[in-house]
Backbone bond lengths (Angstrom), bond angles and torsions (degrees), N, CA, C in turn:
res aa  C-N    CA-C-N  psi(-1)  N-CA   C-N-CA  omega(-1)  CA-C   N-CA-C  phi
1 M - - - 1.458 - - 1.526 110.02 -
2 P 1.323 117.73 149.50 1.461 119.75 177.54 1.526 111.04 -67.52
3 A 1.331 115.74 155.41 1.451 120.13 178.86 1.528 110.59 -59.71
4 E 1.332 115.83 149.18 1.464 120.39 -176.68 1.522 111.81 -58.40
5 R 1.346 116.80 -39.09 1.463 118.69 -178.36 1.528 111.34 -67.43
6 V 1.353 116.67 -30.11 1.463 119.97 177.04 1.529 110.23 -69.31
7 V 1.320 116.22 -42.38 1.467 120.40 178.16 1.525 110.33 -63.30
8 E 1.340 116.94 -42.72 1.464 120.21 179.10 1.528 111.22 -63.26
9 W 1.329 115.62 -40.65 1.470 118.83 177.04 1.528 110.65 -61.97
10 A 1.345 116.20 -44.32 1.465 120.24 -179.24 1.522 110.90 -59.59
11 A 1.327 116.84 -42.85 1.461 119.77 178.33 1.518 110.63 -62.50
12 G 1.329 116.78 -38.65 1.459 120.61 179.96 1.509 113.27 -63.43
13 C 1.334 117.66 -21.70 1.466 120.40 177.46 1.532 111.38 -65.61
14 L 1.332 116.92 -18.00 1.460 120.78 179.87 1.525 112.05 -101.71
15 G 1.341 116.46 2.61 1.460 119.44 178.66 1.509 111.47 133.33
16 S 1.328 117.33 150.65 1.456 121.83 -174.45 1.524 113.00 -64.71
17 E 1.330 117.71 -24.08 1.463 121.02 -178.19 1.529 112.53 -97.01
18 A 1.340 117.14 1.06 1.469 120.14 -175.94 1.524 110.97 -68.26
19 R 1.315 116.26 141.73 1.459 122.15 -179.61 1.529 109.99 -128.81
20 V 1.341 115.56 138.59 1.462 121.36 -179.00 1.523 110.09 -78.76
21 V 1.327 115.87 127.13 1.455 122.20 178.68 1.525 110.87 -93.56
22 S 1.339 116.63 -40.19 1.466 120.45 -178.26 1.520 110.10 -155.10
23 V 1.350 114.69 155.90 1.461 122.48 176.61 1.524 107.54 -133.42
24 R 1.325 117.23 122.41 1.469 120.48 -177.10 1.533 110.37 -130.28
25 P 1.345 118.07 123.50 1.465 119.62 177.16 1.514 111.39 -67.54
26 L 1.338 116.22 144.97 1.459 121.59 -177.84 1.526 112.85 -107.99
27 H 1.331 117.26 -1.24 1.470 120.80 -179.36 1.523 108.00 -136.11
28 G 1.334 116.64 82.56 1.457 119.84 -174.33 1.519 109.09 65.16
29 E 1.334 116.17 -121.67 1.458 120.97 177.19 1.526 111.10 -103.85
30 Q 1.320 117.00 9.43 1.453 121.76 -177.30 1.531 111.14 -112.03
31 G 1.335 113.31 173.57 1.453 119.39 177.21 1.516 111.37 -73.80
32 P 1.339 114.77 170.44 1.469 126.79 4.87 1.531 111.89 -68.53
33 W 1.330 114.64 169.85 1.454 120.40 -177.17 1.527 110.34 -122.67
34 L 1.312 114.57 142.46 1.458 120.46 173.03 1.528 107.37 -92.22
35 L 1.317 115.66 117.84 1.456 121.58 179.73 1.525 109.66 -104.32
36 R 1.299 114.73 132.29 1.471 119.84 170.59 1.525 106.31 -100.04
37 V 1.320 116.16 113.93 1.460 122.24 -177.28 1.527 106.97 -117.64
38 G 1.326 116.13 105.40 1.457 118.64 -172.54 1.510 109.53 61.39
39 E 1.326 116.62 -122.21 1.467 121.47 178.54 1.524 112.25 -98.59
40 T 1.340 117.44 7.09 1.468 121.89 -173.92 1.520 110.89 -113.49
41 S 1.339 116.73 139.53 1.470 122.14 173.42 1.517 109.42 -105.06
42 V 1.342 116.54 136.87 1.458 122.50 177.36 1.525 108.35 -137.18
43 V 1.328 116.19 165.16 1.460 122.03 176.56 1.522 108.66 -108.72
44 L 1.328 115.77 126.44 1.467 123.11 176.52 1.522 108.63 -103.01
45 R 1.334 115.83 128.22 1.465 121.30 175.31 1.525 108.61 -117.93
46 A 1.332 115.66 133.00 1.464 121.67 178.71 1.523 107.70 -151.91
47 V 1.328 116.86 172.01 1.463 121.67 -177.73 1.526 110.36 -64.79
48 T 1.334 115.35 135.40 1.458 122.98 175.68 1.531 107.14 -136.10
49 P 1.349 118.75 175.88 1.470 119.36 177.27 1.522 113.84 -56.82
50 R 1.335 118.18 -23.97 1.465 120.27 -177.98 1.527 113.72 -107.07
51 V 1.328 117.91 -6.41 1.467 122.30 -179.17 1.523 108.60 -129.69
52 D 1.349 116.18 115.87 1.461 119.08 -177.65 1.529 111.25 -96.09
53 A 1.337 115.00 -179.76 1.465 120.47 -176.30 1.523 111.59 -61.98
54 A 1.345 117.44 -35.88 1.466 120.36 -179.59 1.522 110.85 -64.34
55 M 1.323 117.66 -37.12 1.467 120.41 179.13 1.527 110.84 -69.03
56 I 1.328 116.99 -38.55 1.463 119.44 175.65 1.526 109.50 -61.25
57 A 1.343 116.37 -43.20 1.469 120.46 179.58 1.521 111.23 -63.85
58 T 1.325 116.93 -39.31 1.469 119.98 177.42 1.522 110.80 -64.00
59 G 1.326 117.06 -43.12 1.456 119.91 178.20 1.517 112.46 -60.11
60 V 1.341 116.41 -40.89 1.468 120.83 178.34 1.523 110.47 -65.67
61 A 1.345 116.62 -45.51 1.468 120.27 178.94 1.523 110.87 -61.04
62 A 1.339 116.54 -39.96 1.464 120.66 -178.83 1.524 111.40 -66.82
63 L 1.327 117.53 -44.97 1.465 119.38 -178.92 1.525 111.50 -69.46
64 T 1.324 117.00 -27.24 1.464 120.00 174.39 1.523 110.26 -65.92
65 V 1.324 116.88 -44.90 1.468 121.32 176.88 1.529 110.41 -65.21
66 A 1.339 116.40 -41.47 1.460 120.15 -179.16 1.528 111.52 -58.34
67 E 1.318 116.59 -42.78 1.465 119.06 179.05 1.520 111.08 -68.70
68 E 1.330 116.93 -38.99 1.467 120.93 -179.82 1.521 111.36 -60.25
69 Y 1.333 117.06 -38.95 1.464 121.10 -174.80 1.532 113.52 -102.41
70 G 1.324 117.90 4.01 1.460 119.78 179.87 1.517 113.64 69.73
71 V 1.324 116.91 29.83 1.464 122.35 -179.80 1.533 109.48 -75.76
72 P 1.339 118.23 140.69 1.465 120.27 178.17 1.522 111.42 -66.83
73 A 1.336 116.47 105.47 1.458 123.26 -175.79 1.516 108.41 -164.09
74 P 1.326 118.55 164.58 1.458 119.52 171.92 1.529 110.08 -61.23
75 R 1.315 116.26 162.88 1.462 121.47 176.70 1.526 109.50 -112.03
76 L 1.325 116.02 137.35 1.458 121.67 179.08 1.523 110.71 -67.38
77 L 1.333 115.68 136.07 1.461 121.77 174.42 1.529 111.51 -109.61
78 G 1.320 116.92 -19.24 1.454 120.71 178.94 1.514 111.68 -173.74
79 V 1.340 115.77 149.29 1.470 122.66 177.34 1.517 107.93 -139.77
80 D 1.336 117.39 135.56 1.461 122.18 173.83 1.516 107.75 -133.47
81 L 1.339 116.44 107.07 1.460 120.67 -175.86 1.523 112.14 -71.22
82 E 1.325 117.96 -26.19 1.463 119.83 176.80 1.522 111.24 -71.21
83 L 1.318 116.53 -39.91 1.465 120.53 175.97 1.526 111.41 -79.88
84 T 1.319 117.09 -15.12 1.472 124.24 -173.17 1.526 109.25 53.88
85 A 1.323 114.65 58.41 1.459 120.18 -177.00 1.520 109.89 -144.00
86 S 1.321 115.13 156.03 1.463 121.00 175.72 1.517 108.94 -143.22
87 V 1.321 115.03 156.89 1.466 122.32 176.62 1.515 107.30 -126.10
88 E 1.337 116.06 136.85 1.461 120.11 -178.34 1.516 110.71 -139.84
89 T 1.319 115.42 165.24 1.455 121.06 -179.84 1.530 111.12 -72.33
90 V 1.324 115.18 156.30 1.462 122.94 171.15 1.528 107.44 -90.53
91 V 1.333 116.85 132.16 1.469 118.90 -171.51 1.523 114.93 -118.97
92 G 1.320 119.10 1.24 1.458 118.79 178.30 1.512 112.90 150.11
93 S 1.318 115.94 -170.51 1.460 123.54 -177.56 1.525 110.46 -96.81
94 T 1.342 117.06 141.09 1.464 120.54 176.65 1.530 111.89 -95.07
95 T 1.329 117.09 12.03 1.466 120.64 174.25 1.522 108.79 -78.55
96 W 1.342 116.03 114.50 1.461 119.54 -176.80 1.524 111.17 -78.97
97 P 1.331 115.77 150.13 1.469 119.10 176.21 1.516 110.30 -64.30
98 E 1.333 115.08 157.30 1.464 119.85 179.92 1.517 110.93 -57.35
99 H 1.325 116.47 -38.38 1.454 121.16 177.68 1.527 108.08 -109.68
100 P 1.320 118.27 117.81 1.468 120.82 -173.16 1.518 113.11 -64.36
101 D 1.308 115.33 138.19 1.467 121.47 178.79 1.531 107.61 -100.20
102 L 1.325 115.07 73.37 1.459 120.93 -174.05 1.526 111.91 -60.30
103 E 1.310 117.26 -38.52 1.464 120.17 -177.01 1.522 111.51 -61.49
104 R 1.330 117.63 -38.96 1.462 119.98 -179.01 1.528 111.42 -70.72
105 V 1.332 116.80 -36.49 1.462 119.03 177.09 1.524 109.78 -67.49
106 E 1.312 117.07 -41.39 1.465 119.91 176.91 1.522 111.03 -61.83
107 A 1.328 117.07 -38.53 1.464 120.45 178.34 1.526 110.73 -64.70
108 A 1.331 117.02 -40.00 1.466 120.33 177.14 1.523 110.40 -63.84
109 L 1.338 116.36 -39.60 1.466 119.87 178.83 1.521 111.47 -64.38
110 R 1.314 116.97 -39.02 1.463 119.00 179.22 1.531 110.70 -62.52
111 R 1.326 117.07 -31.50 1.464 120.06 175.76 1.530 111.08 -71.97
112 V 1.336 116.35 -31.11 1.475 120.40 176.52 1.518 110.79 -66.45
113 H 1.319 117.34 -37.97 1.462 122.42 -168.18 1.523 113.18 -79.19
114 V 1.324 116.51 59.37 1.464 120.71 174.28 1.530 108.42 -79.63
115 P 1.337 118.85 147.45 1.470 120.51 178.02 1.529 110.45 -57.38
116 L 1.321 116.36 130.11 1.468 120.15 -176.54 1.520 109.52 -159.14
117 E 1.322 116.53 137.79 1.457 121.81 174.36 1.530 109.70 -97.19
118 A 1.324 115.92 160.95 1.463 120.70 179.48 1.524 110.41 -58.63
119 R 1.329 115.75 146.52 1.460 122.30 178.76 1.530 107.04 -150.90
120 P 1.323 118.54 170.48 1.474 119.47 179.42 1.528 112.00 -52.99
121 G 1.306 115.47 128.04 1.457 121.48 -178.91 1.502 114.53 88.88
122 L 1.346 117.30 -16.73 1.462 121.40 -178.22 1.527 109.68 -128.25
123 P 1.334 117.01 76.81 1.466 120.42 -178.69 1.523 112.11 -76.57
124 R 1.324 115.62 171.84 1.465 120.27 176.26 1.527 109.45 -71.47
125 R 1.309 116.72 135.79 1.471 122.93 179.85 1.521 109.66 -113.54
126 I 1.329 115.96 133.86 1.463 120.96 178.42 1.522 111.92 -114.17
127 R 1.321 116.30 6.31 1.465 122.08 174.85 1.526 107.64 -160.22
128 P 1.330 117.21 158.45 1.464 119.57 175.30 1.526 110.37 -74.02
129 I 1.323 116.66 162.01 1.474 124.23 178.93 1.527 108.67 48.04
130 A 1.325 115.66 63.64 1.464 121.84 -168.35 1.516 113.97 -61.28
131 L 1.341 118.96 -20.03 1.462 119.49 -179.68 1.521 111.54 -71.35
132 D 1.337 118.15 -15.16 1.470 122.47 175.48 1.523 110.02 -106.87
133 D 1.343 116.37 150.08 1.462 121.15 171.03 1.531 107.70 -146.16
134 F 1.325 115.01 75.21 1.460 120.40 -176.31 1.523 112.00 -66.29
135 A 1.334 117.68 -32.86 1.465 119.98 178.50 1.522 110.33 -62.53
136 R 1.341 117.08 -45.33 1.466 120.58 176.84 1.523 110.78 -61.29
137 D 1.343 117.07 -42.82 1.460 120.10 -179.25 1.521 111.25 -60.39
138 R 1.342 117.04 -39.01 1.469 119.06 177.09 1.521 110.31 -68.14
139 R 1.332 116.52 -40.51 1.463 121.55 -179.68 1.527 110.98 -59.90
140 E 1.325 115.78 -36.57 1.467 121.11 -176.46 1.526 112.52 -90.98
141 G 1.324 116.83 5.09 1.455 120.33 177.09 1.512 114.57 78.97
142 L 1.322 117.80 13.43 1.465 121.10 178.90 1.519 111.99 -82.92
143 L 1.336 115.94 -19.93 1.459 122.70 176.29 1.526 108.27 -130.83
144 A 1.319 116.27 148.08 1.462 119.57 171.80 1.522 108.69 -66.88
145 T 1.326 116.10 158.05 1.459 120.52 178.65 1.519 109.19 -127.45
146 T 1.322 116.59 -176.68 1.463 123.04 175.75 1.519 106.79 -135.44
147 P 1.332 118.37 161.22 1.475 119.35 177.75 1.521 112.88 -55.62
148 L 1.337 117.66 -40.07 1.460 120.74 -179.36 1.526 110.92 -65.09
149 L 1.321 118.11 -47.33 1.467 120.99 179.93 1.523 111.04 -65.15
150 K 1.327 117.36 -35.77 1.466 120.87 178.75 1.525 110.54 -65.55
151 V 1.325 117.26 -44.88 1.472 120.47 177.82 1.522 110.36 -60.61
152 A 1.321 116.41 -46.03 1.462 120.26 -178.36 1.516 111.54 -62.13
153 D 1.323 117.33 -42.88 1.466 120.37 -179.97 1.524 110.58 -65.81
154 D 1.328 117.70 -40.72 1.467 120.55 178.14 1.529 110.51 -60.23
155 V 1.324 116.48 -41.03 1.468 120.56 179.92 1.519 110.33 -62.29
156 I 1.327 117.31 -47.92 1.471 121.24 -177.48 1.519 111.13 -65.84
157 Q 1.321 117.20 -33.43 1.465 119.95 178.06 1.526 112.23 -68.79
158 E 1.332 116.37 -24.17 1.462 120.38 -173.54 1.523 113.82 -94.50
159 I 1.333 118.33 -20.98 1.462 119.73 -175.45 1.529 110.24 -113.00
160 A 1.315 114.71 156.20 1.465 120.28 -179.80 1.519 110.10 -83.33
161 A 1.320 115.43 149.07 1.456 120.35 175.57 1.524 109.89 -67.01
162 P 1.321 117.85 148.05 1.475 119.95 175.97 1.531 110.76 -56.37
163 R 1.319 116.01 146.11 1.461 120.78 179.17 1.529 108.44 -90.89
164 G 1.317 115.93 94.50 1.457 121.01 -178.99 1.513 110.67 -114.77
165 P 1.327 117.65 179.96 1.452 121.15 178.82 1.529 111.19 -69.35
166 T 1.318 116.60 158.10 1.463 121.42 174.26 1.518 107.75 -97.88
167 V 1.334 115.63 117.53 1.458 120.80 -173.66 1.531 109.89 -131.75
168 F 1.310 115.22 168.09 1.454 123.62 172.83 1.525 108.76 -66.37
169 L 1.334 117.46 130.76 1.460 122.55 -178.32 1.522 110.86 -120.00
170 H 1.330 115.97 143.28 1.466 120.24 171.29 1.513 110.32 -75.79
171 G 1.321 117.24 -47.21 1.452 121.79 173.09 1.511 116.93 94.97
172 D 1.337 119.07 -13.00 1.471 120.05 -177.22 1.525 109.16 -153.95
173 V 1.327 115.63 67.08 1.468 120.89 -173.96 1.527 109.46 -88.78
174 W 1.316 115.53 100.70 1.471 121.13 174.45 1.525 107.61 -140.79
175 P 1.352 118.54 166.24 1.462 119.72 -174.23 1.522 114.65 -52.46
176 G 1.345 118.12 -36.06 1.456 120.48 -179.56 1.510 114.11 -68.14
177 N 1.333 117.64 -15.78 1.463 121.26 179.14 1.524 112.92 -106.63
178 V 1.324 115.92 14.64 1.469 120.82 174.89 1.523 107.31 -115.91
179 A 1.331 116.37 110.82 1.461 121.35 179.07 1.523 109.42 -96.78
180 W 1.319 115.64 133.37 1.465 120.54 -179.14 1.522 108.93 -95.31
181 A 1.333 115.33 105.39 1.458 120.98 177.98 1.528 110.69 -70.45
182 S 1.312 116.89 -24.84 1.462 124.24 175.65 1.525 106.09 -157.65
183 P 1.326 118.49 172.24 1.468 119.04 178.62 1.527 113.78 -58.96
184 T 1.331 117.65 -17.85 1.463 120.20 -176.33 1.525 113.86 -120.07
185 E 1.324 118.50 1.89 1.463 120.59 -176.75 1.521 110.47 -131.18
186 C 1.335 116.86 125.57 1.456 120.38 179.30 1.525 111.18 -119.40
187 V 1.340 114.66 155.12 1.459 122.84 -176.75 1.524 107.85 -135.25
188 L 1.326 118.10 135.21 1.452 122.25 178.29 1.523 110.46 -79.60
189 I 1.335 117.15 133.97 1.463 122.14 177.73 1.526 109.57 -123.49
190 D 1.339 116.76 172.35 1.470 124.37 176.24 1.531 111.17 60.96
191 W 1.327 115.12 81.63 1.458 122.27 -173.00 1.534 113.46 -101.27
192 K 1.318 118.21 24.74 1.473 120.45 -172.57 1.520 114.11 -70.25
193 T 1.351 118.91 -15.28 1.469 120.33 175.48 1.526 110.91 -118.01
194 A 1.332 116.25 28.52 1.471 120.71 177.62 1.524 110.24 -68.13
195 G 1.314 115.87 170.90 1.458 121.43 178.97 1.509 109.61 175.47
196 V 1.325 116.09 -151.63 1.456 121.48 175.40 1.523 108.52 -131.48
197 G 1.330 115.59 158.00 1.455 119.81 179.20 1.510 111.02 160.03
198 D 1.321 116.14 -161.44 1.455 122.12 -179.60 1.529 110.06 -72.13
199 P 1.341 118.66 138.75 1.470 120.29 177.46 1.523 112.97 -55.40
200 G 1.341 116.83 -26.76 1.455 120.32 179.94 1.510 114.14 -60.16
201 V 1.331 117.93 -24.30 1.466 120.21 177.20 1.524 109.84 -58.79
202 D 1.340 117.05 -46.34 1.468 120.74 179.30 1.522 112.10 -75.74
203 F 1.332 117.15 -44.48 1.463 119.19 -176.46 1.532 111.41 -67.12
204 G 1.335 117.46 -37.01 1.461 119.92 177.04 1.517 111.48 -63.16
205 E 1.342 116.30 -41.96 1.466 119.32 178.25 1.517 111.34 -64.79
206 L 1.326 117.29 -42.23 1.466 120.30 178.30 1.523 110.68 -60.77
207 R 1.322 116.59 -45.67 1.463 120.33 -179.36 1.532 110.58 -62.48
208 K 1.328 116.79 -42.65 1.467 120.40 177.97 1.521 110.68 -61.34
209 Q 1.329 116.95 -43.84 1.457 120.33 -179.79 1.526 111.86 -63.41
210 M 1.329 116.72 -37.79 1.465 120.15 177.68 1.530 110.39 -65.52
211 A 1.327 115.57 -37.77 1.466 119.51 178.75 1.524 110.87 -66.33
212 I 1.334 117.57 -45.24 1.462 120.98 -176.65 1.529 111.25 -73.40
213 T 1.336 116.92 -43.94 1.461 120.73 -174.13 1.519 112.46 -75.35
214 Y 1.340 116.94 -41.83 1.460 121.00 -172.59 1.530 114.27 -115.50
215 G 1.324 117.66 -5.40 1.461 119.61 -177.34 1.509 113.96 73.73
216 L 1.347 116.59 20.20 1.458 120.87 -179.58 1.524 111.30 -83.15
217 T 1.320 115.96 156.74 1.453 121.88 169.65 1.517 106.94 -122.94
218 P 1.342 117.85 84.94 1.469 120.14 -177.09 1.518 111.01 -60.82
219 Q 1.320 116.05 143.31 1.460 121.20 -179.28 1.528 110.23 -84.62
220 G 1.344 114.97 157.83 1.462 120.10 177.29 1.515 112.12 75.24
221 G 1.328 115.29 -156.82 1.459 120.04 -179.93 1.511 112.41 83.38
222 S 1.322 114.76 174.94 1.460 122.32 -179.08 1.523 109.98 -96.28
223 A 1.327 116.81 120.26 1.463 120.60 178.91 1.525 110.79 -60.08
224 Y 1.343 117.02 -38.25 1.469 120.51 -179.49 1.528 110.38 -59.58
225 W 1.337 117.51 -51.37 1.462 120.47 -176.40 1.520 111.46 -71.35
226 D 1.345 117.58 -26.57 1.463 119.48 174.01 1.531 110.06 -65.27
227 V 1.336 117.00 -42.04 1.465 120.39 177.81 1.521 110.34 -63.54
228 V 1.328 117.50 -45.10 1.469 121.20 179.45 1.521 110.45 -57.52
229 A 1.337 116.89 -44.66 1.468 120.54 -179.91 1.526 111.02 -63.74
230 A 1.337 117.19 -43.57 1.462 120.13 -179.50 1.517 111.90 -64.91
231 L 1.341 116.94 -35.57 1.460 120.68 179.79 1.528 112.22 -68.15
232 N 1.338 117.34 -28.38 1.459 118.50 -178.20 1.528 110.91 -89.25
233 T 1.331 114.20 55.66 1.464 123.48 174.65 1.524 107.65 -136.59
234 P 1.327 118.45 155.19 1.463 119.08 172.95 1.529 110.60 -57.85
235 T 1.309 116.66 155.28 1.464 120.35 -179.57 1.524 110.76 -59.28
236 V 1.311 116.68 -45.47 1.466 122.77 177.15 1.519 107.48 -112.98
237 L 1.329 116.88 123.06 1.458 121.14 -179.74 1.527 110.49 -85.37
238 W 1.343 115.96 -174.12 1.463 120.73 -168.55 1.513 114.12 -70.78
239 T 1.346 118.06 -19.61 1.459 121.33 173.76 1.517 108.48 -140.89
240 P 1.331 118.21 156.08 1.463 119.73 175.26 1.522 112.42 -57.24
241 E 1.342 117.39 -37.01 1.465 120.45 179.70 1.524 110.86 -63.63
242 A 1.345 117.19 -42.14 1.466 120.25 179.07 1.519 110.83 -62.96
243 T 1.332 116.91 -42.34 1.466 120.50 178.26 1.522 110.80 -62.61
244 E 1.340 116.80 -43.34 1.466 121.01 179.80 1.530 110.97 -63.32
245 R 1.334 116.78 -40.36 1.463 119.83 178.86 1.521 110.88 -66.74
246 R 1.331 118.10 -41.31 1.470 120.84 176.54 1.519 110.48 -59.62
247 D 1.326 115.89 -45.06 1.461 119.43 -178.90 1.531 111.34 -65.29
248 G 1.326 117.66 -38.20 1.461 119.94 177.14 1.518 111.69 -63.67
249 F 1.323 115.87 -42.08 1.475 121.44 176.99 1.522 109.68 -61.34
250 L 1.334 117.33 -42.33 1.456 121.60 -179.27 1.526 111.40 -67.31
251 R 1.320 117.66 -42.80 1.463 119.95 178.25 1.531 111.21 -60.04
252 D 1.328 116.14 -42.45 1.462 119.78 179.22 1.520 110.79 -60.75
253 A 1.335 117.33 -43.52 1.467 121.14 179.95 1.520 110.97 -64.66
254 L 1.341 117.07 -40.78 1.466 120.08 179.31 1.527 111.19 -64.64
255 R 1.315 116.94 -39.66 1.468 120.06 178.45 1.537 109.83 -61.52
256 R 1.346 116.22 -38.09 1.475 119.22 178.81 1.519 111.42 -69.52
257 L 1.337 116.37 -19.68 1.472 120.40 171.76 1.515 111.47 -89.93
258 R 1.338 115.87 7.40 1.475 122.83 179.63 1.519 112.21 63.80
259 V 1.340 115.61 38.12 1.453 122.04 174.76 1.529 108.35 -106.18
260 A 1.296 117.09 125.62 1.464 121.19 -178.61 1.529 109.89 -75.01
261 V 1.312 116.86 125.73 1.476 121.27 178.40 1.529 109.35 -137.20
């Protein structure tokens, strides 16, 4: 649970008389936390074993940009750099529909991708989920690899990334980070690995997630960024089916790069 003084500060962001009714962790037993303050629910983000001060700062920088450009995202209600904490609005449910509405998520991403250069808290990103680098770990022998992953990594090491625009990136587009404000409107949440870079960083991750979660093979997209997204996964995923779907997605992307697999 967050420290009592952090919870009290968060409540104060809603007014001097606000009182906390409940505190519920949203990631296992860790933060972020859903706070019920009077009749209002808010999300409190603070440092945890898996989220450091830099990630909190990135989330704050990202939500500041999101509000400036009208990007679909939560809105900041308070920031305290000494406490390394922030409070933001609740924007919907992260329970995905039985049948994925890929077009609406892609439309939300296009609204995210406003032209933007790197700035404090929002560095350039060359892969999704920037805090992980599973491809490097395999290269350095820290993780086991497979022939398919080795071929894919060799290809990416040898070719240049596509020259695309530099835009605002969410950085971690998966079903758990897409909140449905209504059955037809979605909002991106959890901006701790946001940054700037090629739109393919986000679209490749979304396509990979659709392949792993739903078994889809989305059409179009950048084969290069699809390979990058597939490489930034553990060698063995949480189920054999998930691993098989990731590998199928990766093979398809390699074929589009004219690599025999």
